[in-house]
C-alpha angles and dihedrals in degrees: 000000000000118000113244112250114243116242110242123234094244091050092053092051093050095050128082138044099314095079091046090052091052092051089051090051089052090052091052092048091050091053095048094251090144087070093061128082091214108118100189120086124224094033106147106241121196113220108184117220129205114297140048121331136186123190143167117224108217125209123230139173116274122241132214097282099061109105093191101047129047116243112273094019121121119258137159101214144023110225116199140170122228141179108233132211094020118174130347093310093052092238125183114232133182116254106237094194099053094039105040108005091250127134114278119193092211093052090046091053091048091053091048092050090051092048090050091056099252118168116271092244088062103052104023095067086061092071110109120252128227122245134171135216120207137182104228143173110212119208097195116124110293094002105090092068089061090069122203113012132177119243114202110189142156110261090232090068103032117021097033092053093044093049090048091063098034094076114025119186118255128220117308092020093292119150115265129221116286114244109220094205094172095058107130094221108028103019130127135244117234122227127188141152133234112206120207121237115276094212141009088267093052132082139208119286128214108211146150103042108184138158119244122203114252120215096190140057123239110266121242091236090060093045090052090050093057116115124234089241100198090055092057093066131096113241106206126206122238093251092049092056092043093052091048093045099046095033112178093344122118106282095198092100091050092049092050089052090052091050090048090049092053094047096049118105117253091247093055092047092049092049092052091046091051093052092047091049093049092048090049091050090049090049090057094053108113103175143007092277088060090046091052092049091048091053093047096046094049096039093236118169098237127120121219117199136168090265093054113116113225098220094045092047092051091049093049094046091050090057091046092052093050090045098046102034103025130104106326092198091060092047092050089050092051094043095049105119118243119237107268123228115241092210114104112236118249123244091254091053092049091052090048090052091051090052090050091050091052091049090050090051090050091050091050090051090050091050091051091049091049091050091050089050090051090051090050090052096049116136118256129218089257088060094046097049091056093055125102125217095271093052092047092052089052090053090049092051096042094049094035090233121184092239125124109202089205089066090062117092093197143005093261090055092048089052091052092047091052093046094050093047089053093051097244108170104200099065111141120220 
């Protein structure tokens, strides 16, 4: 009888589930899973490649984490807002403020930077970005057999393009009929194309979104396989985001901000939240229709006409929001009347004041003329679509546009983002 060999200490330590868990973590890191807010493993994610695609978007019943849809009600997407490229590992994290009206350390830091007079290109990239989750069935070669998959995409590429074709305008500018593409019986398939980069300086392009007639209803098996998308996500705590955002940096500044936040009066906190919310809404405006809706919803005294320029309107409204809803203490300080002199001004002083007023009027006229000249010299879509990445970045920096090149998946997308931010009207979809 052979004597059983004794298991060594090192062998015992290397056996078991721990090594398997580490291999699985390596697999997730290799596939970019760390840049998803989905917390559950083994969820089938659809990652579209270059070429033509056709998908059905399937409806499902919302869970408790969807801020736009009551629990148990039907919906076709979970829209969420995230801060991207957070920490040394460039992680994507949910924005607690925009999603659930809770304190978010990144939003607090953005507000502090703005109040301290930091350049726009420092604090504006800290605004959260919209993304969408969908349950889809893909009919590309070899994909249909996979059944229901989850598509996680930036709203700029998915939702915006889908909404653009879901309600086309009728004759005379009248609203057209809404296309309920996610209807389980009479819905539509969605086709689009991803074009590969044409050079090493170019990127992929998402184009040609159209609805395709569907001659079938969605099967019950597929409907039952749909995921409750808002329950797939990871809901981080404040401290978790703060640790990730600040990393190994000194947290004293962050802690002082939290103390300041707790000690503020409810009125002051509400005012700051209102300003931040308005600025975020204004940031999301993409055309004059959005601007007009923003003005109406927030009862702002600003008139939008056909001659109104999008970029100029957005800039003026931003100033109005900060002026009307900003820090009331600062406004009171500025508006506090100075002590008037009882001495009556002399005739010479009166003439000097009149001269100064005339000079101020001349300067205002010159400024208006310069602004008109700037408007006349605005870039057109024809100019933008000829630019390469380096030229577009120069335009972003020169015009202080709220565009982060890292948010663009391709050069075509970056061109469109720049053109929309500059208020160019003739952008093709």
